[in-house]
C-alpha positions, 0 to 999 in steps of 0.5 A, a space after each residue: 324894287 318890286 318884281 313887276 316893276 321891271 317889265 312895266 318900265 320896259 313896257 314903258 321905254 318901248 312906249 317911248 321909243 315906238 312913239 318917237 318912231 311913229 313920229 320920225 316915220 311920219 316925218 318922212 310919209 313912212 310907217 315905223 316898220 319901214 324904217 325898222 327895215 331900214 335900220 335892219 338892212 344898215 345892221 345885217 351881214 351879206 348873209 341876211 339881207 333877204 326878205 325872209 330874214 327881215 320877217 323873222 327879225 322883225 317878227 311880222 308876216 312876209 306880206 308886211 316885209 314885201 309891201 314895205 319893201 316895195 315902197 322903200 324901193 319905189 321910194 329910192 331907199 332900197 334896191 333889190 338884187 338877184 342872189 350872184 349864186 341862186 338867182 331865185 333869192 332876192 338880195 336887198 341893198 340900202 341905197 345912200 337916200 336910206 342911209 342918209 335918212 338913217 343918219 338923220 333919225 340917229 340925230 334923235 336917238 333918244 335910247 343913245 342920249 339917255 345913255 350918255 347920262 349914265 357913267 360909264 360903269 352903269 353905262 356898260 353895266 346896263 348894255 350887259 344886262 340888256 344883252 342878257 335879258 334879251 338872249 334869255 327872252 330869245 331863247 324862251 321864245 324860241 327866237 332867232 338871236 340875229 347877234 354880231 358875227 363876232 359872239 357867234 359859235 360859227 366865228 373863226 379867227 384862224 389866225 390873227 387879224 383874219 376872221 372866217 364864218 364857219 358856216 359859208 367858209 367865207 373870210 370876214 372883215 373886221 368890220 363885217 364881224 359886227 354886223 348881225 347875221 341870221 345864222 347867228 348862234 351864240 357860243 354857249 347856248 
């Protein structure tokens, strides 16, 4: 394999995914960024559901995110809520309409369909390699990792079956530990 093949193949894969995302968004009178916001909200934890975190995650402007959120709210996909502890902070909640849309889009998940064609060993190896490549690219570009809580250096297991965020001190459920977080830092950065 030529060294130039990998970046080219990644660009081609991203091109396929971007084309699919544009088509799916257009089918629902949305832009691809709107689907990206909804997908993010479906995967983020309760500390990361803010416009600022979305902007960081998508690496886009606050204006683009603000306009996207306003459109998604007008169309009943999300709702803005004031933070219970700091009324200046806006929290976003994915509504049932947004969840239903994402579920419908999952049926067209070309990456899952393609990965299903791999044997389990190849799939696991590929997933691990992509995660390592992503982590390295994030570090090189000084981009926040937005990893899952259970992979964070602040993730604590005070006792069997109990989880806690070392940043906030709050208890976490097993489901919480699978969500992505704006405060995430890899254990061995």
